[in-house]
C-alpha positions in Angstrom: 9.1 8.8 46.8 7.3 10.5 44.1 10.6 10.9 42.1 10.9 7.2 42.6 8.1 6.1 41.1 8.7 8.6 37.7 11.7 6.9 37.5 10.6 3.5 37.5 7.8 4.4 35.1 10.7 5.9 32.9 12.1 2.2 33.0 8.9 0.4 32.0 8.2 3.0 29.0 11.9 3.0 27.8 11.9 -0.9 27.8 8.3 -1.3 25.7 9.5 1.8 23.3 7.2 1.8 19.7 9.3 4.4 16.9 8.2 4.9 13.8 10.4 6.2 11.1 10.3 7.2 7.2 12.4 5.4 4.5 12.3 8.4 1.6 13.0 6.7 -1.9 13.5 8.5 -5.7 13.6 7.0 -8.8 14.3 8.3 -12.2 14.9 5.5 -13.7 18.5 6.9 -15.0 20.0 4.7 -11.4 21.5 2.0 -14.1 23.0 3.9 -17.0 22.4 3.6 -20.7 19.4 1.7 -21.2 18.1 0.9 -25.4 15.5 2.4 -27.0 13.0 -0.4 -28.2 10.9 -2.8 -26.1 12.7 -5.8 -27.9 15.8 -5.1 -26.4 14.7 -4.7 -22.9 14.5 -7.0 -20.2 10.9 -5.9 -18.1 10.8 -3.9 -15.2 10.4 -5.6 -12.0 13.4 -6.5 -9.1 15.5 -3.5 -10.0 14.3 -1.3 -7.3 14.0 -3.8 -4.8 16.7 -2.2 -2.4 14.8 0.8 -2.5 11.9 -0.9 -1.0 9.6 -1.2 -4.1 8.8 -4.3 -6.7 7.1 -3.4 -10.2 4.6 -5.7 -11.8 2.7 -5.5 -15.3 5.9 -5.8 -17.9 6.8 -1.9 -18.4 10.4 -1.5 -19.3 12.8 1.4 -18.7 14.2 2.9 -22.1 16.0 5.4 -23.4 13.9 8.5 -25.1 14.9 8.2 -28.4 12.5 5.9 -29.3 10.1 7.6 -30.5 7.5 8.5 -27.6 7.0 12.1 -28.4 8.0 13.1 -25.0 10.9 13.3 -23.7 11.8 12.5 -20.1 11.3 14.9 -17.2 14.5 14.5 -15.5 18.1 12.4 -17.6 17.8 10.3 -20.7 15.4 7.3 -19.3 11.6 6.7 -18.0 9.8 3.5 -18.1 7.3 2.8 -20.5 4.5 0.3 -22.1 3.3 -0.3 -25.2 -0.2 -2.4 -25.5 0.6 -3.1 -29.2 3.9 -5.5 -27.4 1.4 -7.7 -25.7 3.5 -10.6 -27.0 6.5 -9.1 -24.8 4.1 -9.8 -21.6 3.6 -5.6 -21.7 0.5 -4.3 -20.1 -1.3 -1.1 -19.3 -0.7 -1.3 -15.8 2.2 -0.8 -14.0 1.8 -2.0 -10.2 4.1 -1.0 -7.5 4.3 -3.3 -4.5 5.8 -1.7 -1.6 7.6 -3.0 0.6 5.9 -2.8 4.6 3.3 0.4 3.8 3.8 3.5 1.9 2.5 7.0 3.5 3.3 9.1 0.1 3.9 8.4 -3.7 4.4 10.8 -6.2 5.5 10.7 -10.1 4.6 11.8 -13.4 2.7 10.6 -16.2 3.1 11.5 -19.9 2.2 10.4 -23.4 2.9 12.0 -26.9 -1.2 12.1 -27.3 -3.6 13.2 -24.9 -4.5 10.5 -22.2 -6.2 9.3 -19.1 -5.0 6.9 -16.1 -6.8 5.7 -13.3 -4.5 5.3 -10.2 -5.7 3.5 -7.4 -3.9 3.0 -4.0 -4.9 -0.6 -1.5 -3.4 -1.7 2.0 -3.5 -4.9 2.7 -6.1 -5.3 -0.2 -8.4 -3.2 0.9 -9.4 0.2 -1.4 -7.1 3.0 0.1 -7.8 5.6 -3.0 -9.0 5.8 -6.3 -8.7 9.0 -9.1 -8.6 9.6 -12.8 -5.9 11.7 -14.1 -5.9 13.4 -17.6 -2.4 14.8 -19.1 -2.7 17.0 -21.9 -0.8 15.5 -25.6 2.8 15.7 -25.2 3.3 16.8 -21.7 3.0 15.1 -18.1 0.5 15.5 -15.4 1.4 14.9 -12.0 -0.1 12.4 -9.5 0.1 12.6 -5.4 -0.9 10.1 -3.2 -0.6 10.7 0.7 -0.4 10.9 3.8 -2.2 8.0 4.0 -1.0 4.3 4.2 -1.0 1.7 1.4 1.4 -1.1 -0.1 0.0 -1.1 -3.6 -0.2 1.4 -5.9 -1.6 0.2 -9.8 -1.4 2.7 -12.5 -4.0 1.9 -15.3 -3.3 3.8 -19.1 -6.0 4.1 -21.3 -3.6 5.2 -24.2 -2.1 2.6 -26.9 1.8 3.6 -25.3 3.0 5.9 -22.4 5.6 6.9 -19.8 6.2 7.3 -16.2 9.0 9.3 -14.2 10.5 10.7 -11.4 8.8 8.4 -9.0 9.1 9.5 -5.4 7.8 7.5 -2.1 8.3 7.6 1.5 8.2 3.8 3.5 6.9 4.0 7.1 8.5 1.4 8.8 7.6 0.6 12.9 10.8 -0.3 15.0 9.2 -1.9 18.2 11.7 -2.4 21.3 10.4 -5.1 23.5 12.8 -4.5 26.4 15.7 -1.8 27.0 19.4 -2.8 25.4 21.5 -4.8 28.1 23.9 -1.5 28.6 20.8 1.0 28.6 19.1 -1.3 31.5 22.2 -2.2 33.4 22.6 2.2 33.4 19.1 2.4 34.4 19.3 -0.2 37.1 22.8 1.3 38.3 21.1 4.7 38.5 17.9 2.9 40.9 20.2 1.5 42.9 21.3 4.9 44.3 17.9 6.2 45.1 17.1 2.8 47.2 17.7 4.0 50.8 20.7 2.1 52.4 20.8 0.3 55.5 23.6 -0.3 58.2 24.4 -4.3 58.8 23.1 -5.0 62.0 26.1 -5.5 65.3 26.0 -8.6 66.8 26.7 -7.4 70.6 
């Protein structure tokens, strides 16, 4: 009897299972091949990486390092950059990353040819999660890292007139809820349950 109760409980648990898994994304800004070195020759970075689960806002552009930024990419030949002197192109000093669903971790590198400071903020459904100030030395990158936590937006505001970001990495948390067992699995479980039920003989008539 106890075994039957345990088996029935497992069916109930199986039919209402919630699973969580992470989808990791990495962006080096070299994924789209050769890019230009000047802001006027490029388009704003926005939905290029929507398939990775992130949309960019703020007008930053993917550029080749030969544009005279005074700092080389950490990997490859490209990075995303801004120049607040080109506000006529819609470029701002603030980069916004909006994640699909929720992110549990994000990291990357911010750099400039001069020493600069950055304000980084994560939010979840509009509410502040964390905020920190980051300083990068002249001609070098500073590493940032948020998590483990849950957020759906990261804003990066640079204090310098121009700067770059490179080698982003993030984990997206996705939740999958099963409200009922799959049909085939459900039939298997019911079949096994049937073998555990007592069999009664068919009454004979005299």
